[in-house]
N, C-alpha and C positions, 0 to 999 in steps of 0.2 A: 595401628598400620601408619605411616607418614607421607606427607608430600615433601619433594624435592625442590626446592627453589633453587632456580640455576641461577640466580643474579645476573650480571651485565653479560649478554650475548657477546660472545667472541667472534666476529664477523670473520676475522682475519683468519682465525684457524680452519673456519669452513674452507676460504678461499684457498689458503694453501694445501689443504687435505685434498681437494677438488683437483688443483695442479697435479699434486702427487699423483694420484690416481688414474687421471687423464694420460698421464706416459706409462702407466703399468697395464691399462687396459683399453685395447684401440676400439674394442665394441663398444665403450663409453664415452669415447674421448669428445665427440661431438656435445653429446648431452652435459658434459660435465664442463665444458667450456662456457657453453650458452648458461649454465647454472653459475659459473663463475661471473658473467656480467651481470645476472641477477642477484647475487650476493653482493657484490661490490653496491649496487642501487640500495639494498637494503641495509647494508654500512650506514651508508651517507643518510639516507632517510631516518634509521634510528639514531644518529647521532644531531638528526635537526629537531626530531620530536620535542625535547625537552623544551627548546626556544619558542617553538611554535606554538605550543600547546595553549599556551595564555594562563589566567591566574586561577582558574577553576581547578576545584581538585581532580586528580587523575584516577585515583580509586573511586570506582561506582559505589556509592552510599549503599547501597542494598547488594552489594557484595555478588553483583552478577554481570559478569564479563560482558556480556552481551547486552549490554545496557544501549542507550541512544550513541547512534555512530556521532563522533564531531566532525562532521562532514564538510565543515568550511576550511579546516586548516587541512584538507586532503586533497584538495581539486588542483592545486599548482603541482604538488609532488606525484599525483596521478598522472597528470599530463606528462611529466618528466619522465615517470616509468614506460607510459606508452611509446616513448619516443625510443627509450633503450630496447624495448622489445621490435619494434617496426624495424630498426637498425640491424640486432644481432638475431632478432627470432628464424623460426623456421618459413618458410613460406605460408603456409595458411595462417600461422600464428601473427607473423609480420603485417600480412594483408588486414587481418582482424584488428590489430593495433590500430593501423593506418586507417580504418574505416569509424573505430570507436574516436579517434583524434578530431574527426570532423563533427561529432555529436556535441551537445551541449552539458555544461556542468551538472545540470539537472539530471541528465541522463547518465552521467559517470555517477552520480550521488546515489540515483536507483540501484543502479548495479552492484556496487559496494556494499548498499546498506543490505539488499537482499541476501548477499552472500555473508553479510556479517551475521544477520539473522538466523540463518537455517544451515550454513555450509558444514559439511563433514560430519552431520549427525547420523547420515543414513551410509551404507555402504554401497558402492557404486551402482551394482546390481538390484538394489531396491530405490533408485532415485523416481518417485512417481510424478515428479514435476516436468520431467525431461529438461532439465537445468543443461544449458549451453556451455559444453567442458571447455571452449575457447573464453567464454565469459567467467568460466569458476577459476580458468589459470591465471588470467590477469588478476581477479580479487583475490585470490588466494595468495600469491607470489608477492602481490602488494602490501595486504593486510597482515603479514605475516610478523614486519617489526611493532605496527601498531599494536597487535595483540599482547606480545611479549612485552611490549612498555608498559602497558596496562596491567598486566598482571604483575609487573615486578612492585607495582605500587601498592598491591593488594594483600593482606594478611593470608598466610598459607591457610588452607581447611584442616580440619580434623577428620580425618576418616578412620569412622569405626568398625569397618569392615574392609573386606577386598571390594574393588568397584571396576566394573568393564568398562564404564565412560569416564572421561576426564571431569574431575570434582570443579572443575572451573566452571568448563562451557558444554558439558554434556556431549563432547564430541567422540568420535571413535578412536582408538588408539592406531596410531601410525605404526608404529614398532616397539620392540621391547629393547631394555639394555640390561646387561649382566654387569654390574659396577663390582669388582672384588671387595670382600669382607670377609677377613679371617682366612680361612684355608679354601673357601669358597666363593660364591659371587650372589649377590643379592640382585633381586628382579625388579626392574620398573619397567612402565609405561610410558610412552611419549605419545603426547597428545598431537593428533592430526592437523588441530586449528593453532592452537596458542603456543605447541612447543614443550608446554611444560610436564615434569615428570611425576609418578606418583609410584608408591611401591606396591608390588602384586606378588601374590602368590607364584612358586615357580611350578608346581603341577596344578593347572586351572586355566582352561580353555578363555581367551580373553575375548570371546564371543559370546558364547554360549552356557559358560559357567561348567563344562565337563569336567570333572576331577579324577574321572578313572584313568589311572597311568598307562594301561594299556590300550586308551583310546587316544592317547595324545604323543603319535611319534614326533621325532626329533630328528631332522636329515641334515646333514653337512657336506657340503661338495669340498673337493679338494682345491678348488680353485680359489675358494672363499672360506677358511677355516676359521676364521672367527666370525661368519653369521651362519646363525642357527636357522631352519625353516621351521617353525614350531607349528604343526599340524594336529587339527583335531577331526578325528573320523565319525563323530558323531553330527557336526553341523558343518563339516565339508570345509570349512576357514583355515586360514593360515597365518600366522604373525610371524616377521622377520625380527630376529633378536639379534643386536649386534653384541659380541661378547669381548668386553674389555679386559678380562681375565686372560684371554688368548691374544690380543693384540690391543696394547694400551695406547696406542696412536692413531686408533680409529676415531672418526667425527661422524659419530651415529647417523645423522641426517644425511651426510656427505656419501659414505661408504652405502648407505642404503640404495641410493642413486645409480651408484654403478653396479650393482647385482643384478644386472638385468637378465641373464640367465636364469637365476635362480625363480624369477617371477616365470619365465617359459616353462621350467620344469613342474612349477606346481599346477600352471594351467592344463599340461599335458597330463597331469595326474587326477585333475578332478579337483582342486583345489582351489577356493577362492581366498584373496586378500582381503581381510574386513577392512582396511581402507587403505586405498593406493597412495603413493606419494605423488610431488609436485607433477611428473611427468607420467603418472599415468601407470607405472611399473610395481 
């Protein structure tokens, strides 16, 4: 099994794809336009990180992505990010960002560290800690470039077998990707926390490991022919997979945000997503 290192994250492609999809899907326009504001901040933050990191090593010595958070360098950018959310976010989220801006940096550091240590390791319906979804949103969106920056400095893990959780941070997968290979496609999973990819078997549930093909139905809607809803009738979870063999212009993280009707369909048919995207769909 192999781990796919993504190299330098191309935020420009994410922003341009969001702009394109917003003009095509009216129902997703508001979400995608807000995402473009987030991605623009993430791009700037990603470019600043190497400059503000300092002289100590980026890659954790023990190979654990979720090592101690470098909180001191995050306070100023996090305040800036809260300002973006306050200005452009929907009502409840903008209000939450405004309230966060009134709190101390010690509170900010605690909020970020809590998500850094435990975020995205449980499916939404299994959250035993009653996490505040607004806190999770701001922490997840803000720390994504930070996680990507650290992972880029780490050596890729060697995978001896198919694993259903990210080999970097033990998070659940956000979505799947089919990348062209030969006459078909090779399947990868994308981590919901650090966005890295790892190779995954084609006929295999990414949540419970079911491998009986008759229990793993796949659905494709005419509206999103390049997005597969891969379901498991054993555990009743589903994974959305972006098929790049069908649409090579797709940007998986962004196309997933636009596929709101597919989440509604899955919910109506009794399937739960393994891990939700940034906007909870």
